[in-house]
C-alpha positions in Angstrom: 19.6 -16.6 -19.9 23.1 -17.3 -21.2 25.8 -17.8 -18.6 28.7 -15.9 -20.1 31.3 -14.1 -18.1 31.1 -16.6 -15.2 33.4 -15.3 -12.4 34.0 -16.6 -8.8 33.8 -13.5 -6.6 34.6 -14.4 -3.0 34.3 -10.8 -2.1 31.0 -10.1 -3.8 28.1 -9.6 -1.5 24.4 -8.7 -1.9 23.5 -5.3 -0.8 20.5 -5.7 1.5 20.7 -5.2 5.3 19.9 -8.1 7.6 18.3 -10.8 5.5 21.4 -12.3 4.1 25.0 -11.3 3.6 23.9 -8.7 1.2 24.0 -5.2 0.0 20.8 -5.1 1.9 21.9 -4.0 5.5 21.4 -5.7 8.9 18.6 -3.7 10.3 20.3 -0.4 11.1 23.9 -1.5 11.3 25.0 1.0 8.7 24.6 4.8 8.4 21.6 5.7 6.3 21.6 8.5 3.8 18.9 11.2 4.0 16.1 9.8 1.9 13.7 12.7 2.6 15.0 14.8 -0.3 12.6 15.3 -3.2 12.8 17.8 -6.1 13.5 21.4 -5.2 10.4 23.5 -4.2 8.3 24.9 -7.0 9.3 28.3 -8.3 6.8 31.1 -8.8 6.1 30.2 -12.5 5.5 26.5 -11.6 3.3 27.6 -8.7 1.2 29.7 -11.1 0.9 26.9 -13.5 -0.2 24.5 -10.8 -2.8 26.9 -9.6 -4.2 27.3 -13.1 -4.5 23.5 -13.4 -5.9 22.7 -9.9 -7.9 25.9 -9.2 -9.3 26.3 -12.7 -7.7 29.8 -13.1 -6.4 31.7 -16.0 -2.7 32.9 -15.9 -3.9 36.4 -15.0 -6.2 35.2 -12.3 -3.4 33.1 -10.8 -1.0 36.1 -10.7 -3.7 38.3 -9.2 -4.6 35.7 -6.6 -0.9 35.3 -5.6 -0.6 39.0 -5.1 -3.8 39.2 -3.1 -2.8 36.3 -0.8 0.6 37.9 -0.3 -1.1 41.1 0.9 -3.6 39.1 3.1 -0.8 37.4 5.0 0.6 40.8 6.0 -2.9 42.2 6.9 -3.6 39.1 9.1 -0.4 39.5 11.0 -1.1 43.2 11.6 -4.7 42.7 12.8 -3.9 39.7 14.9 -1.6 42.0 16.9 -3.8 45.1 17.0 -7.0 43.3 17.9 -5.5 41.3 20.6 -8.0 39.3 22.7 -10.9 40.2 20.4 -9.3 38.7 17.3 -11.6 36.0 16.1 -9.6 34.4 13.3 -9.1 35.2 9.6 -9.5 33.5 6.2 -8.9 34.5 2.6 -12.1 35.0 0.6 -11.1 34.1 -3.0 -14.4 35.6 -4.5 -13.7 39.0 -2.9 -9.9 38.8 -3.2 -9.7 40.0 0.4 -9.0 38.7 3.9 -12.0 38.3 6.2 -11.2 39.0 9.8 -13.4 38.0 12.8 -13.6 40.2 15.9 -15.7 39.8 19.0 -15.8 43.6 19.4 -18.1 45.3 16.9 -16.4 48.6 17.6 -13.3 47.2 15.9 -15.0 46.9 12.5 -13.7 50.2 11.2 -10.2 49.4 12.2 -10.4 46.1 10.3 -11.6 47.9 7.2 -8.9 50.5 7.5 -6.3 47.7 7.5 -7.7 46.4 4.2 -9.8 43.5 5.4 -13.5 42.6 5.6 -14.8 42.6 9.2 -17.0 39.9 10.6 -18.4 40.0 14.1 -18.1 36.6 15.8 -19.1 35.0 19.1 -15.7 33.4 19.9 -12.2 34.8 19.9 -9.3 32.7 18.6 -8.1 32.3 22.1 -11.4 30.8 23.2 -11.6 28.5 20.3 -8.0 27.3 20.9 -8.8 26.6 24.5 -11.8 24.5 23.5 -9.6 22.6 21.1 -7.0 22.0 23.7 -9.6 20.5 26.0 -10.5 18.0 23.3 -6.8 17.2 22.9 -6.7 16.3 26.5 -9.6 13.9 25.8 -7.8 12.3 22.9 -7.0 8.9 24.5 -10.7 8.3 25.1 -11.8 9.0 21.5 -12.8 5.9 19.5 -11.5 5.2 16.0 -14.7 6.7 14.4 -13.7 10.1 15.7 -11.1 11.1 13.1 -10.0 14.4 14.6 -10.9 18.0 15.4 -9.8 21.5 14.4 -10.6 25.2 14.8 -12.6 26.3 11.8 -12.2 30.1 11.4 -14.8 30.3 8.7 -17.6 29.1 11.0 -16.0 30.4 14.2 -16.3 26.9 15.7 -14.4 23.8 16.7 -15.2 21.0 14.4 -15.1 17.3 15.4 -15.0 14.9 12.4 -16.9 11.6 12.7 -16.5 8.7 10.3 -20.1 7.6 9.9 -19.0 4.2 8.6 -17.7 3.4 12.1 -20.2 5.1 14.3 -20.7 3.4 17.7 -22.0 3.9 21.2 -18.5 5.0 22.3 -18.5 7.7 19.6 -21.8 9.1 20.9 -20.4 9.2 24.5 -17.3 11.0 23.3 -19.3 13.5 21.2 -21.4 14.3 24.3 -18.2 15.0 26.3 -16.8 17.0 23.4 -19.9 19.3 23.3 -19.6 19.9 27.0 -16.2 21.4 26.3 -17.7 24.4 24.8 -20.7 25.8 22.9 -18.5 26.3 19.8 -18.1 22.5 19.2 -19.9 21.1 16.2 -19.8 17.7 14.5 -19.0 17.1 10.9 -19.7 13.7 9.3 -17.2 12.2 6.9 -17.3 9.0 5.0 -13.6 8.0 5.3 -10.9 8.1 8.0 -7.6 9.9 7.4 -4.5 7.9 6.5 -0.8 8.7 6.3 0.4 9.6 2.8 3.9 9.3 1.3 5.7 9.3 -2.0 7.4 6.3 -3.5 10.7 7.5 -5.0 13.6 5.5 -6.4 16.6 5.1 -4.0 14.6 5.7 -0.9 14.8 3.2 2.0 12.2 0.5 2.7 12.1 -2.1 5.4 11.2 -5.8 5.2 9.0 -7.5 7.8 11.5 -10.3 8.0 14.2 -7.7 9.1 16.6 -5.5 7.4 16.6 -2.5 5.0 16.8 -2.3 1.2 16.2 0.5 -1.3 13.4 1.3 -3.8 14.4 0.5 -7.4 11.8 2.2 -9.5 8.1 3.1 -8.7 5.5 1.5 -11.0 2.7 3.2 -12.9 0.1 1.0 -11.3 1.5 1.4 -7.8 4.3 -0.4 -6.0 7.9 -0.8 -7.1 10.6 -3.1 -8.5 13.6 -3.9 -6.3 16.1 -6.7 -5.7 14.9 -10.3 -5.3 17.2 -11.1 -2.4 15.5 -8.4 -0.3 12.4 -10.6 0.2 10.4 -13.7 -0.8 6.9 -13.6 -2.1 4.6 -12.6 0.8 7.2 -10.7 2.7 5.8 -7.4 4.1 7.4 -4.1 3.3 7.3 -0.7 5.1 8.4 2.6 3.6 11.1 5.0 4.6 8.8 6.4 7.3 8.2 2.9 8.7 4.5 3.0 7.5 3.2 -0.2 6.0 3.5 -0.2 2.2 2.6 -3.6 0.8 4.0 -7.1 0.1 6.4 -8.8 -2.2 4.2 -10.1 -5.1 6.9 -11.6 -7.2 10.5 -12.5 -6.4 13.3 -14.4 -8.1 16.6 -15.1 -6.4 19.1 -16.7 -7.0 19.3 -17.2 -10.7 17.9 -13.7 -11.1 17.8 -10.9 -8.6 14.5 -9.1 -9.1 11.2 -8.6 -7.3 8.2 -6.4 -7.4 6.4 -5.1 -4.3 2.8 -3.8 -4.1 1.9 -0.5 -2.5 -1.3 0.5 -0.8 -3.2 3.7 -1.5 -1.2 5.6 1.1 1.8 5.6 -1.3 2.0 7.7 -4.5 4.4 6.5 -7.2 6.7 9.3 -8.4 8.8 9.0 -11.6 11.9 10.1 -9.8 15.2 8.8 -8.5 16.4 10.5 -5.3 19.8 12.2 -5.8 20.1 12.9 -2.1 21.1 16.5 -2.6 17.6 18.1 -2.6 17.0 17.1 -6.2 15.6 14.1 -8.1 16.3 12.7 -11.5 13.2 12.2 -13.6 12.6 8.8 -15.2 11.4 8.8 -18.8 11.8 5.2 -19.8 14.0 2.1 -19.6 16.1 2.1 -22.8 19.2 0.1 -22.2 22.5 2.0 -22.2 25.5 0.5 -24.0 28.7 -0.6 -22.3 30.9 2.4 -21.6 28.0 4.6 -20.8 27.9 6.7 -17.6 25.4 5.4 -15.0 24.4 6.6 -11.6 23.0 4.7 -8.6 20.8 5.8 -5.7 20.6 3.9 -2.4 19.5 4.5 1.1 22.9 3.9 2.7 25.4 5.8 0.5 23.1 8.1 -1.5 23.9 9.0 -5.1 27.1 7.7 -6.9 28.0 7.5 -10.5 30.4 5.5 -12.7 30.6 3.5 -15.9 28.9 0.4 -17.3 31.8 -2.1 -17.7 30.1 -5.3 -18.9 26.8 -7.0 -19.3 25.4 -10.5 -18.9 27.8 -11.4 -16.1 27.2 -14.3 -13.8 28.0 -13.5 -10.2 28.4 -16.4 -7.7 27.1 -15.2 -4.4 27.3 -17.4 -1.3 23.5 -17.8 -1.6 23.7 -19.0 -5.2 24.7 -17.7 -8.6 22.8 -14.9 -10.4 23.0 -14.6 -14.2 22.7 -11.8 -16.6 23.8 -9.0 -14.3 25.5 -5.8 -15.5 28.8 -4.9 -14.1 29.8 -1.3 -13.1 32.5 0.5 -11.3 30.0 2.4 -9.2 30.4 1.9 -5.4 27.7 0.6 -3.1 27.3 -0.7 0.5 24.9 -2.8 2.6 21.4 -1.2 2.5 21.8 0.0 -1.1 20.4 -3.3 -2.5 17.5 -2.9 -4.8 18.2 0.8 -5.4 18.0 2.6 -8.8 20.6 2.5 -11.6 19.9 5.2 -14.2 21.7 6.5 -17.2 20.5 9.9 -18.4 16.8 9.7 -17.8 16.5 6.0 -18.6 16.1 3.4 -15.9 18.7 0.7 -16.1 18.3 -1.7 -13.2 18.3 -2.4 -9.5 21.4 -2.8 -7.3 22.2 -6.5 -6.7 25.6 -6.8 -5.0 29.3 -6.2 -5.3 32.6 -5.7 -3.6 34.4 -2.8 -2.1 32.7 0.3 -0.6 32.2 4.0 -1.2 35.4 5.0 0.8 37.8 3.1 -1.4 35.7 2.3 -4.4 34.5 -1.1 -5.7 32.5 -3.0 -8.3 28.7 -3.2 -8.2 26.3 -5.3 -10.2 22.8 -4.5 -11.2 19.8 -6.6 -12.3 18.5 -5.1 -15.6 15.1 -3.6 -15.0 13.4 -4.6 -18.3 13.6 -8.3 -17.4 11.4 -7.8 -14.3 9.0 -5.5 -16.2 8.6 -8.1 -18.9 8.3 -11.0 -16.5 5.4 -9.5 -14.6 3.9 -7.2 -17.2 4.7 -4.1 -15.3 5.2 -0.5 -16.4 7.4 2.1 -14.8 6.1 5.4 -13.5 7.6 7.8 -16.0 7.8 11.6 -16.3 
């Protein structure tokens, strides 16, 4: 890369926390923006469209079902109160378009029908099922890993214990025997996989390095994982997401000289083509077409959230104390420690990942970003796009 615009910046720092003097942050020394915000909830139209796609419904069927489910919610609330101790649970029957309500008292069937539901005489009341489930909860510490959970199943009027058959053991058999002794309603359901935590990977959200400190997600990748700043971690460094759950490892990293990296993500993480705006909304990413100097650009980071400014120059060399980085883009957007690696976006086009800078978001400053296309080309990666 050419080394034009070389400038000695004694005040420039990298924006990671902890690892180095950077716009990464020392572990939690700085306040952290709320990274939990994703796009606003789906409106009714979007909900109907999603139902058509995922439930194989027509538009009319989706509208009808939404209306039926709305009525069912009200009917369940009414019958739960009126049936009292004989209430045996309820579920929406999509084929009938009605709520099915269980009762332990056959004489209540007419009352259930009058309320607009389908009656079903059951052996166990909801109170009894919940008591059995609570007994299993008290046994939780003795459950082996192969027992993946338990729940009250209103359709079968039972308490279901799920067992991962790929991990079955003598300890599992002992626990199941104890579980069955908790009540006649207990049954075992075999599954082939254990549950795992799930999370979305969104630009600007926090992540944590196994070596210590916090940085920000640059842009999620189509194949899983993300691009971020190279100074946040060396190859092999482990990374955990905003929820502190393990995500993956730094697969490639270049710093100094460049300031880019890419991090893998396991199947618990779903790449979303979004950048967190930290106000309940997210900006969709459509590509990575480079914006010209003078263009507006916005940045997302886990310390200071969402801030905007202007691209002032390109191909700048910045001399950090850890070594010089070449080919960065200069902006007048502010940033602070912990924002390192976070997204720079212009319109709906990804621009780069926060590298470092000077100043802060109280008084303003200068921030540099590593252009995103360089890391994509270097490792043959593709962004998750909308």
